[in-house]
Backbone as JSON, one array per atom type, in Angstrom:
{
  "sequence": "XXXXXXXXXXXXXXXXXXXXXXXXXXXXXXXXXXXXXXXXXXXXXXXXXXXXXXXXXXXXXXXXXXXXXXXXXXXXXXXXXXXXX",
  "N": [[-40.16, -358.29, -168.3], [-41.48, -360.14, -169.81], [-43.01, -361.41, -167.87], [-44.88, -359.42, -167.29], [-46.26, -359.19, -169.75], [-47.22, -361.78, -169.96], [-48.86, -361.88, -167.82], [-47.99, -362.83, -165.39], [-46.76, -363.14, -161.98], [-44.64, -360.6, -160.82], [-41.02, -360.63, -160.5], [-39.83, -358.72, -158.97], [-40.82, -356.02, -156.86], [-42.16, -352.69, -157.38], [-40.55, -350.83, -155.99], [-38.17, -352.27, -155.58], [-37.41, -352.58, -158.23], [-36.86, -349.91, -158.94], [-34.7, -349.4, -157.22], [-32.84, -351.24, -158.23], [-32.53, -350.24, -160.81], [-31.49, -347.7, -160.26], [-29.07, -348.45, -159.03], [-27.83, -349.69, -161.2], [-27.58, -347.49, -162.94], [-25.85, -345.88, -161.44], [-23.54, -347.51, -161.32], [-22.95, -347.63, -164.03], [-22.41, -344.93, -164.55], [-20.15, -344.56, -162.94], [-18.38, -346.25, -164.26], [-18.16, -344.94, -166.75], [-17.03, -342.53, -165.87], [-14.59, -343.49, -164.93], [-13.45, -344.42, -167.32], [-13.27, -341.98, -168.68], [-11.44, -340.63, -167.02], [-9.18, -342.23, -167.34], [-8.71, -341.85, -170.09], [-8.25, -339.09, -170.08], [-5.87, -339.0, -168.61], [-4.16, -340.42, -170.31], [-4.21, -338.7, -172.54], [-3.05, -336.42, -171.39], [-0.45, -337.35, -170.79], [0.46, -337.98, -173.4], [0.34, -335.44, -174.55], [2.22, -334.03, -172.99], [4.53, -335.48, -173.65], [4.68, -334.88, -176.4], [5.1, -332.08, -176.3], [7.58, -331.99, -174.99], [9.25, -333.31, -176.84], [8.85, -331.66, -179.07], [9.92, -329.23, -178.2], [12.61, -329.67, -178.38], [13.26, -329.42, -181.02], [15.07, -327.54, -183.48], [13.82, -325.44, -184.85], [11.83, -324.53, -183.22], [10.75, -322.2, -180.86], [10.77, -321.56, -177.38], [8.98, -320.01, -174.91], [9.34, -318.25, -171.74], [7.09, -318.89, -170.25], [6.47, -321.33, -171.24], [5.19, -321.53, -173.63], [5.2, -322.65, -176.95], [6.48, -321.98, -180.15], [6.82, -321.64, -183.72], [8.47, -319.84, -186.13], [7.3, -319.35, -189.23], [7.47, -317.69, -191.43], [9.24, -314.81, -191.55], [8.4, -311.43, -191.01], [9.09, -308.22, -192.59], [8.32, -305.66, -192.21], [7.23, -302.58, -190.58], [7.3, -302.58, -187.02], [4.64, -302.85, -184.78], [3.86, -300.64, -182.06], [3.14, -300.1, -178.52], [1.38, -297.94, -178.41], [0.2, -297.82, -180.88], [-2.57, -298.07, -183.18]],
  "CA": [[-41.12, -357.82, -169.27], [-42.31, -361.29, -170.2], [-44.0, -361.64, -166.81], [-45.96, -358.44, -167.46], [-47.05, -359.55, -170.92], [-47.87, -363.07, -169.72], [-49.76, -361.76, -166.68], [-47.42, -363.55, -164.25], [-46.31, -362.33, -160.85], [-43.32, -360.02, -161.08], [-39.95, -361.08, -159.62], [-39.51, -357.58, -158.1], [-41.87, -355.01, -156.77], [-41.75, -351.43, -158.01], [-39.46, -350.23, -155.22], [-36.96, -353.04, -155.89], [-37.03, -352.25, -159.6], [-36.25, -348.58, -158.92], [-33.39, -349.54, -156.58], [-31.97, -351.93, -159.17], [-32.27, -349.3, -161.9], [-30.58, -346.66, -159.75], [-27.76, -349.08, -158.84], [-27.27, -349.88, -162.54], [-27.2, -346.17, -163.44], [-24.67, -345.44, -160.7], [-22.38, -348.29, -161.76], [-22.65, -347.19, -165.4], [-21.8, -343.61, -164.47], [-18.81, -344.75, -162.4], [-17.56, -346.84, -165.33], [-17.89, -343.87, -167.72], [-16.09, -341.6, -165.24], [-13.29, -344.16, -164.91], [-12.94, -344.39, -168.69], [-12.9, -340.59, -168.98], [-10.23, -340.32, -166.27], [-8.07, -342.93, -168.01], [-8.47, -341.15, -171.35], [-7.65, -337.8, -169.75], [-4.49, -339.25, -168.2], [-3.44, -340.78, -171.53], [-4.06, -337.48, -173.34], [-2.09, -335.56, -170.7], [0.89, -337.9, -171.0], [0.82, -337.82, -174.81], [0.58, -334.01, -174.76], [3.49, -333.67, -172.37], [5.58, -336.07, -174.47], [4.78, -334.1, -177.62], [5.72, -330.78, -176.0], [8.99, -332.22, -174.68], [9.94, -333.6, -178.1], [8.76, -330.5, -179.93], [10.8, -328.2, -177.68], [13.98, -330.0, -178.77], [13.48, -329.08, -182.43], [15.79, -326.28, -183.65], [12.93, -324.4, -185.38], [10.83, -324.18, -182.22], [11.13, -321.29, -179.77], [10.0, -321.81, -176.17], [8.98, -318.83, -174.05], [9.5, -318.51, -170.31], [5.87, -319.49, -169.74], [6.32, -322.67, -171.81], [4.57, -321.45, -174.95], [6.09, -323.06, -178.03], [6.07, -321.48, -181.45], [7.77, -321.75, -184.82], [8.3, -318.77, -187.11], [7.27, -319.93, -190.56], [7.96, -316.67, -192.36], [9.47, -313.58, -190.78], [8.01, -310.22, -191.71], [10.14, -307.21, -192.64], [7.69, -304.35, -192.14], [7.32, -301.85, -189.31], [6.82, -303.3, -185.85], [3.7, -302.0, -184.04], [4.19, -300.34, -180.68], [2.04, -300.14, -177.55], [0.45, -296.83, -178.67], [-0.35, -297.93, -182.23], [-3.94, -298.6, -183.32]],
  "C": [[-42.04, -358.97, -169.7], [-43.39, -361.55, -169.15], [-45.17, -360.67, -166.95], [-46.85, -358.84, -168.62], [-47.82, -360.86, -170.71], [-48.85, -363.02, -168.55], [-49.28, -362.51, -165.45], [-47.02, -362.57, -163.14], [-44.89, -361.84, -161.14], [-42.29, -360.49, -160.06], [-39.57, -359.98, -158.62], [-40.72, -356.67, -158.0], [-41.32, -353.7, -157.33], [-40.56, -350.78, -157.3], [-38.14, -350.95, -155.52], [-36.47, -352.75, -157.31], [-36.33, -350.89, -159.66], [-34.86, -348.64, -158.3], [-32.39, -350.2, -157.54], [-31.58, -351.01, -160.33], [-31.29, -348.23, -161.46], [-29.18, -347.23, -159.54], [-27.07, -349.29, -160.19], [-26.79, -348.54, -163.1], [-25.93, -345.67, -162.74], [-23.43, -346.19, -161.15], [-21.97, -347.9, -163.18], [-21.94, -345.85, -165.39], [-20.37, -343.72, -163.94], [-17.88, -345.33, -163.46], [-17.2, -345.79, -166.38], [-16.89, -342.87, -167.16], [-14.69, -342.2, -165.21], [-12.66, -344.13, -166.3], [-12.49, -342.98, -169.06], [-11.62, -340.2, -168.27], [-9.01, -340.98, -166.91], [-7.71, -342.25, -169.32], [-7.8, -339.81, -171.11], [-6.18, -337.97, -169.37], [-3.63, -339.59, -169.42], [-3.18, -339.54, -172.38], [-3.04, -336.54, -172.71], [-0.67, -336.05, -170.94], [1.35, -337.73, -172.44], [1.12, -336.36, -175.12], [1.91, -333.57, -174.19], [4.67, -334.24, -173.16], [5.78, -335.28, -175.76], [5.49, -332.78, -177.36], [7.21, -330.94, -175.7], [9.79, -332.49, -175.96], [9.96, -332.38, -179.01], [9.72, -329.39, -179.49], [12.26, -328.43, -178.08], [14.28, -329.66, -180.22], [14.13, -327.71, -182.53], [14.87, -325.15, -184.07], [11.98, -323.85, -184.32], [11.43, -323.29, -181.14], [10.22, -321.59, -178.58], [10.12, -320.59, -175.28], [9.15, -319.25, -172.59], [8.27, -319.2, -169.72], [5.64, -320.91, -170.28], [5.64, -322.69, -173.16], [5.6, -321.83, -176.0], [5.56, -322.5, -179.34], [7.2, -321.65, -182.45], [7.47, -320.63, -185.79], [8.39, -319.39, -188.49], [7.83, -318.97, -191.6], [8.07, -315.37, -191.57], [9.07, -312.38, -191.62], [9.15, -309.21, -191.69], [9.57, -305.8, -192.58], [7.91, -303.71, -190.79], [6.72, -302.69, -188.19], [5.88, -302.39, -185.07], [4.17, -301.81, -182.6], [2.96, -300.35, -179.8], [1.0, -299.07, -177.82], [-0.19, -296.88, -180.05], [-1.77, -298.49, -182.19], [-4.12, -299.17, -184.7]]
}
């Protein structure tokens, strides 16, 4: 930028500048993708650890599909059926 303002000859021509900019953008994108992949892996591991620990709690029910739930307060009213609206 100084060369432009000072009227000096540029160190790169326009094509070289575009190539350098594109290379920088690609390396930046790869770095962001790597960070996102690492964060995703960390989140996956933490989530799996939480589910494993949570499933061991006495209050937690685990369904066949792996869904975990805890009944906070059981109702005592009528149970709806498949034909109810």
